[in-house]
C-alpha positions in Angstrom: 33.5 -8.9 -49.8 31.4 -10.8 -52.4 32.7 -11.3 -55.9 29.5 -10.7 -57.9 26.1 -9.0 -57.6 23.2 -10.6 -59.4 20.6 -7.9 -59.8 17.0 -8.0 -60.7 15.8 -5.1 -62.8 12.0 -4.4 -62.7 11.2 -2.7 -59.5 14.8 -2.8 -58.4 16.8 -0.7 -60.9 13.8 0.7 -62.9 10.4 1.8 -61.8 8.1 -0.5 -63.8 6.1 -2.9 -61.6 2.9 -0.9 -61.7 3.2 -0.4 -65.4 3.6 -4.2 -65.9 0.6 -4.7 -63.7 -1.5 -2.4 -65.9 -0.4 -4.2 -69.0 -1.3 -7.6 -67.6 -4.6 -6.1 -66.3 -5.4 -5.0 -69.9 -4.4 -8.3 -71.4 -6.6 -10.3 -69.0 -9.5 -8.0 -69.6 -9.3 -8.9 -73.3 -10.2 -12.5 -72.4 -12.9 -11.5 -69.9 -10.9 -11.7 -66.7 -11.2 -8.4 -64.7 -8.5 -7.9 -62.2 -7.5 -5.3 -59.6 -4.2 -3.6 -60.5 -2.8 -4.0 -57.0 -3.6 -7.7 -56.9 -1.7 -8.1 -60.2 1.2 -6.0 -58.9 1.7 -8.5 -56.2 2.4 -11.1 -58.9 4.9 -9.0 -60.8 8.4 -10.5 -60.4 7.1 -13.9 -61.7 7.3 -14.6 -65.4 4.1 -15.2 -67.4 4.4 -19.0 -66.9 4.0 -18.5 -63.2 1.6 -15.5 -63.2 -1.0 -16.8 -65.6 -1.9 -19.9 -63.6 -2.9 -17.7 -60.7 -5.9 -16.4 -62.8 -6.5 -18.9 -65.5 -8.0 -22.4 -64.8 -5.8 -25.3 -65.9 -8.3 -26.6 -68.5 -8.1 -23.5 -70.6 -4.5 -22.4 -69.9 -3.0 -24.1 -72.9 -5.3 -22.3 -75.3 -4.8 -18.8 -73.8 -1.2 -18.7 -72.5 0.6 -17.9 -75.7 -1.9 -15.3 -77.0 -2.1 -13.7 -73.6 1.7 -13.4 -73.2 2.0 -11.9 -76.7 -0.9 -9.4 -76.1 0.6 -8.4 -72.7 3.9 -7.8 -74.4 2.2 -5.7 -77.2 0.3 -3.6 -74.6 3.4 -3.0 -72.5 5.7 -2.0 -75.4 3.0 0.1 -77.1 1.7 2.0 -74.0 4.0 1.6 -71.1 7.6 1.0 -72.0 8.2 4.6 -72.8 7.2 5.4 -69.2 9.8 3.2 -67.5 12.4 5.3 -65.7 15.6 4.4 -63.9 15.2 4.5 -60.1 17.4 7.1 -58.4 21.1 6.0 -58.0 20.6 2.7 -59.9 23.6 3.4 -62.2 25.6 4.9 -59.3 25.1 1.8 -57.2 26.5 -0.5 -60.0 29.4 1.9 -60.5 30.2 1.7 -56.8 30.0 -2.1 -56.9 32.4 -2.2 -59.8 34.8 0.2 -58.1 34.8 -2.2 -55.1 35.7 -5.1 -57.3 32.3 -6.6 -57.4 31.3 -8.0 -60.8 27.7 -7.1 -62.0 25.3 -9.5 -63.6 21.6 -9.2 -64.3 19.1 -11.9 -63.4 15.7 -10.9 -64.7 12.4 -12.5 -65.6 12.1 -9.8 -68.3 12.2 -10.7 -72.0 15.7 -10.4 -73.6 14.6 -7.5 -75.8 13.1 -5.5 -72.9 16.3 -6.2 -70.9 18.4 -4.4 -73.6 16.1 -1.4 -73.4 16.3 -1.3 -69.6 20.1 -1.4 -69.8 20.0 1.8 -71.9 17.4 3.5 -69.6 19.7 2.9 -66.6 22.9 3.6 -68.6 24.5 0.4 -67.4 25.5 -1.3 -70.6 29.2 -1.1 -69.9 28.8 -2.1 -66.3 27.0 -5.4 -66.8 29.3 -8.4 -67.3 26.7 -11.2 -67.7 23.0 -11.3 -68.0 20.1 -13.8 -68.0 16.5 -13.2 -68.9 13.3 -15.2 -69.3 14.8 -16.5 -72.6 17.5 -18.3 -70.7 15.4 -20.4 -68.3 12.7 -23.0 -68.6 11.0 -21.7 -65.5 10.8 -18.1 -64.2 11.0 -16.8 -60.6 10.3 -18.0 -58.0 12.1 -21.0 -59.5 15.9 -20.7 -59.3 16.6 -21.2 -63.0 17.4 -17.6 -63.9 19.9 -17.2 -61.0 21.5 -20.6 -61.7 22.1 -19.6 -65.3 23.7 -16.3 -64.2 26.0 -18.2 -61.8 27.0 -20.5 -64.6 27.9 -17.6 -66.8 29.9 -15.9 -64.1 31.6 -19.3 -63.3 31.3 -18.5 -59.6 29.8 -20.4 -56.7 26.7 -19.0 -55.0 28.4 -18.4 -51.7 30.7 -15.8 -53.4 27.7 -13.9 -54.8 24.8 -11.8 -53.6 21.3 -11.3 -55.2 19.5 -8.0 -55.3 15.8 -7.8 -55.8 12.5 -6.1 -54.9 10.0 -9.0 -54.6 9.7 -12.2 -52.4 10.0 -14.1 -55.7 13.6 -12.8 -56.1 14.5 -13.9 -52.6 12.8 -17.3 -53.0 14.5 -18.0 -56.4 17.9 -16.8 -55.2 17.6 -18.9 -52.0 16.9 -22.0 -54.0 20.0 -21.3 -56.1 22.0 -21.0 -52.8 22.2 -17.2 -52.9 21.5 -14.7 -50.2 19.4 -11.6 -51.2 19.4 -7.9 -50.4 15.9 -6.5 -50.8 14.6 -3.1 -51.8 11.1 -2.0 -51.2 10.7 0.0 -54.4 8.6 -2.8 -56.0 5.8 -2.3 -53.5 6.6 -5.0 -51.0 7.1 -4.2 -47.3 10.3 -4.8 -45.4 8.6 -7.5 -43.3 7.4 -9.3 -46.5 10.9 -9.3 -48.0 12.6 -10.4 -44.8 10.0 -13.2 -44.4 10.8 -14.3 -48.0 14.5 -14.7 -47.1 16.2 -11.3 -47.6 19.2 -10.8 -45.3 18.6 -7.1 -45.2 16.1 -4.6 -46.8 16.6 -1.0 -47.9 14.0 1.5 -49.0 15.8 1.8 -52.4 19.0 1.2 -54.2 19.8 4.8 -53.3 19.7 4.0 -49.6 21.8 0.9 -50.3 24.4 3.1 -52.0 24.4 5.4 -49.1 25.0 2.5 -46.7 27.2 0.5 -49.0 30.2 0.1 -46.6 27.9 -1.3 -43.9 25.8 -3.5 -46.2 25.9 -7.3 -46.8 27.8 -6.5 -50.0 30.8 -5.8 -47.9 30.3 -7.0 -44.3 30.8 -10.8 -44.2 29.0 -11.1 -40.8 25.7 -10.0 -42.5 25.9 -12.9 -44.9 
């Protein structure tokens, strides 16, 4: 059995990816860049430092990146944060992990203040031992920095831990940090896409992972 689970939040424990996509869509529209929501949704999981370059040319990126991030954050907190809901069995999965002796950490590209709100939404404040957010890394996913910081705070080697996420960016970032990843498809990515990105197994949701906990890579060494 692993010693710690390093979990993403957006799209994994809370239903928020499409809300983030709409907030980014609105922020980009304000600077004259019209985007399809589904195209933006496929970028969610990255931080703004990785998402913005997909749509903004290098020569004007420096001028717009700060205002664009701030406006996106304003839109999200004003119009969408109240709509974020915990995904079914999110808290229960973390409780089950703790009962099995698995420490719980969060490794998210979300801002630190949003992370605290998400913890309350899921009701996981007392379950989380360590956490890292966009504020704790120079580079966001798919770079490994956020996972590396979480491992350092847990004081555990990667081979004794498992990542949990909903996007290819989670699996790529975790892999670069030496972690294996369990994927869930609640963020809008298919099983095939998540496996191709490096996930060792994929579930429809954390609820299904909870149902199959004893046969999952969290417990069965052969799957890792």
